[in-house]
DRENVOTI-323065 format. One line per field, with one value per residue: x, y, z of N, C-alpha, C in turn; chain. Coordinates in steps of 0.1 Angstrom, whole numbers, plus 5000, padded with zeros to 4 digits. Example, Ala and Ser with C-alpha at 12.3 -4.5 7.8 and 13.67 -1.06 7.14 Angstrom:
BEGIN
n_u 5132,5128 $
n_v 4943,4978 $
n_w 5078,5071 $
ca_u 5123,5137 $
ca_v 4955,4989 $
ca_w 5078,5071 $
c_u 5132,5129 $
c_v 4967,5000 $
c_w 5078,5079 $
mol A,A $
END
This chain:
BEGIN
n_u 5011,5004,5020,5005,5004,5026,5005,5003,5014,4988,4986,4982,4978,4962,4941,4914,4904,4873,4871,4874,4887,4926,4923,4950,4957,4965,4944,4923,4931,4932,4909,4897,4911,4905,4881,4873,4888,4870,4851,4863,4859,4864,4888,4884,4858,4844,4826,4812,4825,4800,4792,4801,4830,4855,4849,4839,4861,4881,4868,4873,4897,4900,4901,4882,4854,4845,4856,4859,4866,4889,4917,4952,4966,4940,4932,4950,4949,4930,4948,4964,4953,4944,4971,4978,4964,4975,5000,4991,4982,5001,5014,5004,5001,4992,4969,4956,4926,4901,4902,4921,4937,4927,4937,4967,4961,4955,4933,4917,4921,4948,4960,4959,4985,4969,4946,4954,4967,4946,4932,4949,4946,4915,4922,4936,4920,4895,4909,4916,4884,4880,4896,4883,4865,4865,4877,4855,4837,4851,4854,4828,4824 $
n_v 4984,5023,5049,5079,5109,5137,5164,5200,5228,5255,5287,5324,5333,5316,5318,5338,5373,5371,5350,5325,5292,5288,5259,5247,5246,5232,5228,5216,5191,5180,5187,5168,5143,5146,5138,5114,5100,5103,5084,5058,5029,5037,5017,5013,5016,5041,5071,5075,5103,5131,5141,5165,5162,5177,5210,5212,5207,5221,5243,5237,5238,5263,5276,5296,5295,5315,5329,5351,5388,5392,5403,5388,5387,5385,5363,5340,5329,5307,5301,5286,5270,5249,5242,5228,5206,5195,5192,5170,5154,5146,5129,5110,5069,5050,5040,5049,5063,5081,5092,5087,5109,5128,5125,5129,5155,5163,5166,5146,5122,5104,5070,5047,5023,5001,5003,4994,4966,4957,4955,4936,4913,4910,4901,4878,4863,4866,4852,4824,4816,4813,4794,4775,4771,4760,4737,4724,4721,4705,4687,4677,4668 $
n_w 5000,4993,5010,5028,5011,5022,5035,5026,5044,5052,5047,5047,5019,5012,5009,5000,4994,4999,5015,5001,4993,4982,4953,4954,4980,5011,5026,5019,5011,5038,5050,5035,5045,5072,5072,5066,5081,5103,5091,5099,5123,5157,5172,5198,5206,5211,5201,5170,5154,5142,5107,5082,5097,5102,5106,5135,5145,5134,5148,5177,5177,5182,5161,5135,5106,5092,5070,5055,5042,5059,5078,5072,5097,5112,5105,5115,5138,5129,5109,5123,5136,5116,5106,5130,5124,5102,5110,5125,5111,5089,5107,5115,5113,5088,5096,5113,5127,5137,5161,5174,5158,5176,5199,5187,5187,5211,5223,5229,5258,5262,5254,5279,5296,5305,5286,5266,5271,5282,5256,5243,5256,5243,5220,5220,5235,5213,5198,5209,5212,5184,5176,5191,5185,5157,5164,5171,5151,5138,5152,5150,5120 $
ca_u 5001,5015,5019,4999,5013,5021,5000,5014,5005,4979,4992,4970,4980,4955,4926,4912,4893,4858,4871,4875,4903,4928,4922,4960,4957,4968,4938,4911,4937,4936,4894,4892,4913,4899,4863,4876,4894,4864,4844,4868,4856,4874,4882,4884,4847,4841,4814,4814,4819,4793,4799,4814,4843,4866,4840,4835,4875,4888,4863,4878,4910,4904,4898,4868,4849,4843,4869,4858,4869,4896,4934,4962,4968,4923,4932,4963,4940,4922,4955,4972,4946,4946,4981,4980,4957,4981,5010,4985,4976,5015,5022,4994,5003,4983,4959,4950,4911,4899,4903,4943,4940,4926,4949,4978,4960,4954,4915,4910,4932,4960,4951,4969,4988,4955,4940,4963,4965,4929,4931,4955,4939,4909,4925,4938,4901,4889,4918,4913,4868,4880,4905,4875,4849,4873,4879,4840,4835,4861,4851,4814,4826 $
ca_v 4998,5035,5053,5090,5121,5146,5175,5210,5236,5265,5303,5335,5338,5306,5326,5351,5383,5363,5337,5316,5288,5281,5247,5239,5248,5221,5227,5206,5178,5181,5183,5154,5134,5139,5135,5100,5094,5099,5073,5046,5029,5029,4999,5016,5016,5054,5073,5078,5120,5134,5142,5168,5162,5187,5216,5210,5203,5236,5254,5230,5241,5278,5287,5297,5288,5327,5337,5363,5399,5391,5406,5379,5388,5377,5347,5335,5318,5294,5289,5278,5256,5243,5235,5217,5193,5188,5184,5160,5146,5141,5124,5100,5062,5050,5026,5056,5068,5099,5089,5085,5119,5137,5120,5136,5167,5167,5165,5133,5117,5091,5057,5046,5010,4994,5003,4988,4956,4951,4954,4921,4904,4907,4896,4866,4854,4858,4840,4813,4813,4809,4779,4762,4769,4751,4722,4719,4722,4698,4672,4674,4657 $
ca_w 5003,4992,5017,5022,5008,5034,5034,5031,5057,5049,5047,5046,5005,5004,5012,4990,4999,4995,5019,4992,4998,4967,4950,4960,4992,5016,5032,5008,5016,5049,5055,5028,5054,5086,5071,5066,5091,5111,5092,5102,5137,5171,5183,5217,5211,5213,5198,5154,5152,5132,5096,5084,5114,5103,5109,5146,5146,5138,5160,5187,5175,5183,5146,5132,5090,5089,5066,5044,5047,5075,5073,5077,5115,5119,5102,5121,5149,5119,5100,5133,5144,5105,5102,5141,5123,5092,5116,5135,5098,5087,5114,5116,5111,5073,5100,5123,5129,5144,5179,5175,5154,5182,5208,5188,5188,5225,5222,5238,5267,5260,5258,5289,5291,5309,5272,5256,5275,5275,5239,5237,5259,5243,5211,5225,5241,5202,5189,5216,5210,5173,5177,5203,5173,5144,5166,5174,5138,5133,5162,5147,5111 $
c_u 5009,5012,5012,5008,5018,5014,5005,5006,5000,4984,4980,4972,4967,4944,4923,4901,4881,4859,4872,4889,4907,4926,4936,4965,4959,4952,4925,4917,4934,4919,4892,4897,4907,4885,4867,4881,4885,4850,4851,4865,4868,4876,4882,4866,4839,4833,4816,4809,4806,4801,4794,4825,4857,4860,4840,4852,4887,4885,4871,4889,4913,4899,4883,4869,4844,4858,4871,4860,4878,4912,4941,4965,4953,4927,4940,4953,4936,4935,4964,4965,4943,4960,4988,4976,4965,4992,5007,4988,4989,5018,5014,5001,4988,4967,4955,4933,4911,4900,4921,4943,4936,4928,4961,4971,4951,4939,4912,4927,4934,4956,4964,4976,4978,4952,4946,4968,4953,4926,4939,4951,4924,4909,4926,4926,4894,4893,4915,4890,4872,4883,4894,4866,4853,4878,4863,4838,4845,4857,4839,4816,4826 $
c_v 5012,5041,5070,5104,5131,5160,5188,5220,5246,5276,5316,5337,5327,5309,5336,5361,5375,5355,5322,5308,5282,5265,5238,5239,5233,5217,5217,5191,5174,5179,5170,5142,5129,5136,5121,5094,5092,5089,5055,5047,5031,5024,5000,5013,5031,5057,5078,5094,5123,5140,5159,5169,5173,5200,5221,5210,5213,5245,5246,5234,5257,5284,5290,5295,5303,5332,5349,5380,5400,5396,5394,5379,5385,5361,5340,5327,5306,5288,5280,5269,5241,5235,5231,5208,5191,5182,5171,5146,5137,5128,5108,5084,5058,5043,5038,5059,5079,5099,5091,5104,5129,5135,5127,5152,5178,5166,5152,5130,5103,5077,5053,5028,4999,4990,4996,4969,4951,4948,4938,4913,4900,4903,4882,4859,4856,4850,4828,4807,4812,4796,4770,4765,4758,4743,4717,4715,4708,4681,4663,4667,4643 $
c_w 4997,5001,5016,5019,5021,5027,5034,5037,5044,5052,5045,5032,4995,5002,5006,4999,5005,5010,5011,4993,4986,4967,4955,4974,4999,5028,5031,5016,5032,5058,5051,5039,5065,5090,5068,5075,5102,5107,5096,5119,5142,5176,5194,5220,5213,5199,5184,5158,5140,5122,5089,5097,5115,5109,5129,5149,5148,5147,5171,5193,5181,5169,5141,5110,5084,5084,5057,5046,5058,5067,5074,5090,5119,5116,5110,5130,5139,5116,5110,5137,5134,5107,5113,5134,5113,5096,5116,5124,5092,5096,5120,5113,5095,5084,5104,5119,5135,5152,5178,5167,5164,5196,5203,5187,5207,5232,5232,5247,5261,5261,5269,5289,5297,5298,5265,5261,5279,5261,5232,5242,5254,5222,5206,5230,5223,5197,5195,5210,5193,5173,5179,5191,5163,5152,5166,5160,5134,5135,5156,5132,5115 $
mol A,A,A,A,A,A,A,A,A,A,A,A,A,A,A,A,A,A,A,A,A,A,A,A,A,A,A,A,A,A,A,A,A,A,A,A,A,A,A,A,A,A,A,A,A,A,A,A,A,A,A,A,A,A,A,A,A,A,A,A,A,A,A,A,A,A,A,A,A,A,A,A,A,A,A,A,A,A,A,A,A,A,A,A,A,A,A,A,A,A,A,A,A,A,A,A,A,A,A,A,A,A,A,A,A,A,A,A,A,A,A,A,A,A,A,A,A,A,A,A,A,A,A,A,A,A,A,A,A,A,A,A,A,A,A,A,A,A,A,A,A $
END
């Protein structure tokens, strides 16, 4: 599987005076990837975020979606939020989900070692149940 190409940062020149984002901007790629991650289920059983997930994420990081008629200084909090999301997306592994993105952004508590141990125990239990089911099917033949 090909690695996901890194998303370029967004700057004030990517946003027009009317608030339109340039087609070449990393904003669009980041928005698409965030919404794709939101569709992936959380193995921890967390709730699936509402779609689109991009808007609430930008707002949670102090950004705004109102971009028209703003000076570069006024766009700074939004650009910082978007670039923070982009940095987190670029650092995530290919198989990440939305919960991983939230953890990378500090919006969700990090998984502690007990969660990882519990996940491993659940995998072992599922494997044992599968083997038991296979053995029972073999014996019934």
